[in-house]
N, C-alpha and C positions, 0 to 999 in steps of 0.2 A: 172720405177720410175726415175725421173731426179736426178742428183747429186745436193746436196745442196752446194751453193757457200760458201766458207769460207773466212772470212776476220779477221784481227786482231781486238781485242776489242778496241784498241787505235784509230783505224780508226773511229769507231762510236763516240768516245769522241771528236776527233780532227776535223772530217768532217761529222757531222751528216746528213747534207742535201745530200751529196754524198751517204752515206750509205742507207738512205731512198730511194733514187733514184734506187740504186741497188736492194733493196728489192722489189720495185714496178715493176722492169724489170724482176725479177726472175719468171719463170713460176710457181714455187711452193710457191711463196710469203713467202719465208723462207730463212734466212741467218744464218750460223753458225758463232758465234763470238769466235775466239780462244783467250783464256786468258793464260798468262804465270803464273799467281799467283793463279789459281784455275781451277775448271772445266769449260769446254766450255759452252756457252749459245746459245740458239736458239732465234733469233729475227724473229717474223712473224707478219703479219697483224692480227688485231683483228677479221676481217671477216673470214679469213682463219682458225684461231684457233676455232672460234665459229662453223664454218661449220664442222670441224673435230669432235668437241664435239657432235654435233647433229648426225653425222654419227655413232659415237661410241654408242650413246644411241640407235639409230635405230638398229644397228647390234646386240647389247646386247638384245634388245627386241625381235628381230626376232629369234635369237638362243634360247632364253628362251622359246618362243612359240613352237619351233621345238622340243626341248628336252622333252616337256610335252605331245607330241603326239607320239604314238607308232611307226608309220612309219617314222616320223621325227627323232626320237631317233635312230632308226636302221640306217638310212642314215648317221647320224652324227657319230655313232660308226664306220661305214665303212670308213668315211672320216678322222677320227681322226689320224690314222697312217701316213697320208700324211702330216698333219700339224706338228705332233709330232712323228717322226719315233721311238723314244724310247718307246712309249706305247706298242710296240710289246713284250717287256719284262715283262710287268705287267700281273698278273693273270686277267682273264676275269672280276671277280667281282671288282677288283681295277680299271680296265679300265672304267667300268661303273661308279664307284664312282668318278673317275677323271673327266669324262665328266660332271656329275651332278655338281660337285664343280666348275669346270671351267666356265660353263655357268651361274650358280648362282652368282659367284664372278664377272664375266664380267658384268653382268646385274647391280649388286650393284656398281661396280667401275664406270661404265658409268654414273649412277645416281649421284655419288659423284663428277665425273670429276677428279678422281685420280686413276691411275692404279697400284699403289704400291702393293696393296694386291694381285692383279692378278699375278704380277711378282713373289712374294713370293710363291704363290700357285703352279705355274708352276715349279719353282725351287725345291720345296719340292717333288713334284711328280716325277720329273726327277731324283732326288736323290734316290727315292724309286725304280724307274725302274733300275737304275744302280746297286743297291743291288741285285735285282732279276736277272740281267744279268750275275752276277758273282757267281758261286756256293759257292766259299769260303766266299765271303762277306755275302751271304744269310745264310750260315751255322752259321757264327759268329753272325749275327744279330738275328738269331732265337734261338740261344742256351740259355738255362736258365742261369740267372746270378748266380754266385757263391758268397758266403759270407753271411753276415748278412742281414736279412730282417728287415728293419727299419720301416716297417708298412706303413700305408696309407699316401700318400702325401697330405698334406693339402694345400689349396689354394682357389682362387676365391674371389669374392667380399665380401662374408659374413664371411670370415675368418679373 
């Protein structure tokens, strides 16, 4: 993967034609805009962004199809630790649950064009794996809560 060229955001404002020329010369058709007063931005061609969106939808659809086939699911379970080494700490039933949630969420995120939910899901499962990797953390997380039982937690749309 090529490195993304970085330029100051002010260059885009002061010399937009030069910036667009750099974008068009860049093999990835992407430039990182460094900002002093906020998070950096990525400037890329619309064609490049649309192609990446189509690729994500395709990948999500392919993985969704694979996870719903016994042989495909087995292959994906074998490949999962290569992509996410921390799954080795999850119990087998949790690894299977993670794979299912991962593929279903990727498929839905690709359809929406927004990967935020995928990042949240991966981080939550990684935290779960960390708990399973440490016997003291697992014991603390599995221990019954002491104190008063305040009853059922109410919530949801109908509450």
